[in-house]
C-alpha positions in Angstrom: -10.2 6.3 15.7 -12.0 3.3 16.7 -10.6 0.7 19.3 -8.5 -1.7 17.4 -8.8 -5.3 18.0 -5.3 -6.9 18.5 -4.7 -9.7 15.4 -4.5 -13.1 15.8 -0.9 -13.8 17.0 -0.3 -16.4 14.5 -1.0 -13.7 12.0 2.1 -11.9 13.3 4.7 -14.9 12.3 6.9 -14.5 9.5 5.8 -15.8 6.4 7.7 -17.4 3.5 6.6 -16.7 0.2 7.8 -19.4 -2.7 7.2 -19.0 -6.3 8.7 -21.0 -9.4 9.2 -20.2 -12.6 9.7 -21.7 -16.0 11.5 -19.6 -19.0 11.2 -19.7 -22.4 13.5 -17.8 -24.2 15.8 -15.0 -23.4 12.8 -13.3 -21.0 9.5 -14.8 -21.2 8.9 -16.6 -17.6 5.9 -17.7 -16.1 6.2 -18.2 -12.6 3.7 -19.9 -10.5 2.8 -18.9 -6.6 -0.1 -20.7 -4.6 -1.6 -22.4 -7.7 -1.8 -18.9 -9.6 0.4 -18.9 -13.3 1.5 -15.3 -13.8 3.0 -14.4 -17.2 6.1 -12.0 -17.4 7.9 -10.7 -20.3 9.6 -8.0 -22.6 8.9 -6.4 -25.4 10.2 -8.1 -28.6 13.1 -4.9 -29.2 14.4 -6.0 -25.7 14.7 -9.8 -26.8 11.1 -10.5 -25.6 7.9 -12.3 -27.1 6.0 -9.4 -25.2 3.6 -12.0 -24.3 3.1 -10.6 -20.4 4.1 -7.1 -18.5 8.0 -6.5 -17.8 8.5 -7.1 -14.0 9.0 -3.6 -13.2 5.9 -3.1 -14.9 4.3 -6.0 -12.5 5.7 -4.7 -9.5 4.0 -1.2 -10.4 0.8 -2.7 -11.1 0.9 -4.7 -7.7 1.0 -1.0 -6.0 -2.5 -1.2 -7.2 -3.5 -4.3 -5.7 -1.5 -3.9 -2.4 -3.5 -0.5 -2.2 -6.6 -1.9 -2.7 -6.2 -4.7 0.3 -4.1 -2.6 2.9 -7.6 -0.1 2.5 -10.0 -2.4 3.1 -7.4 -3.4 6.3 -7.2 0.1 7.3 -11.3 0.5 7.1 -12.1 -2.7 9.2 -9.3 -1.9 11.6 -11.2 0.9 12.3 -14.7 0.3 11.9 -15.2 2.2 8.9 -17.0 1.3 5.3 -14.7 1.9 2.4 -15.4 0.9 -1.2 -12.3 1.2 -3.9 -13.5 2.4 -7.3 -10.4 2.2 -8.7 -6.8 2.6 -8.5 -3.8 4.5 -10.3 -0.1 3.6 -9.7 3.2 5.6 -11.3 6.7 4.9 -10.5 9.8 6.4 -12.2 12.8 4.0 -12.5 16.5 4.9 -12.8 17.2 2.3 -15.7 20.7 2.6 -15.4 20.8 -0.4 -13.1 19.6 -2.3 -15.6 21.2 -1.4 -18.5 24.3 -2.0 -16.6 25.9 1.5 -16.7 26.4 1.4 -13.0 24.8 -0.1 -9.8 21.9 2.1 -8.8 21.0 2.9 -4.6 17.4 3.5 -5.3 16.4 2.3 -8.8 12.6 3.3 -8.1 13.1 7.2 -7.8 9.5 8.2 -7.1 5.9 6.6 -7.2 2.5 7.5 -6.8 -0.7 6.1 -5.9 -4.1 7.5 -6.2 -7.4 5.4 -5.0 -10.5 6.5 -5.7 -13.0 5.7 -2.8 -16.7 5.9 -1.3 -16.0 5.7 2.5 -17.6 7.1 6.2 -14.2 7.8 7.2 -13.7 12.0 7.2 -10.9 13.7 5.3 -8.6 13.8 8.3 -8.7 9.8 8.7 -8.4 9.8 4.9 -5.1 11.8 4.8 -3.6 9.2 7.8 -4.6 6.1 6.1 -2.4 7.6 3.3 0.4 8.1 5.2 0.5 4.6 6.4 0.9 3.2 3.2 4.9 4.0 3.5 5.2 2.2 6.8 3.0 -0.8 6.6 2.1 -1.6 2.9 4.7 -4.4 1.8 5.3 -2.7 -1.3 4.9 1.0 -0.5 7.1 0.1 2.8 9.9 -1.7 0.4 10.1 1.6 -2.0 10.1 4.0 1.2 12.8 1.7 2.7 15.1 2.1 -0.2 15.0 5.8 -0.5 12.2 6.2 -3.1 9.5 9.0 -2.7 6.5 7.8 -2.3 3.4 9.1 -1.7 -0.5 8.1 -1.8 -3.8 9.9 -2.1 -7.0 8.8 -1.4 -9.7 10.9 -2.9 -13.4 10.7 -3.4 -15.4 9.0 -6.0 
């Protein structure tokens, strides 16, 4: 493993993120963060207008994005190259809490993310990197700390 360059100390300070949302109807929400607008909604059968992904669908899709960013950070930190071709994520949600049946301590039962990459990192490094996600990736770590079974695979394209 290559020597790691310590990050700029200013990057280690806690960061507060702020989003503001406008609501139309019972479910359609347009959230704005850092100047970007994102539409979240529910399907018609759940009282929405079906004009965007549900918040839970958006959460799962964010696993794809954060995986890409984190893989590039890992590679750069170790002096490796990586091209992420595609990422898929799947998560199983216990919906009893959403439907107010009972409180659920760990609503996400499991998540599994697969990234297809081209890299000069060896297979042992890819396996080690995959193991870092539940500890360091903000979204994966949030799931893991709540008790979700989190797995990440990094495979060669």
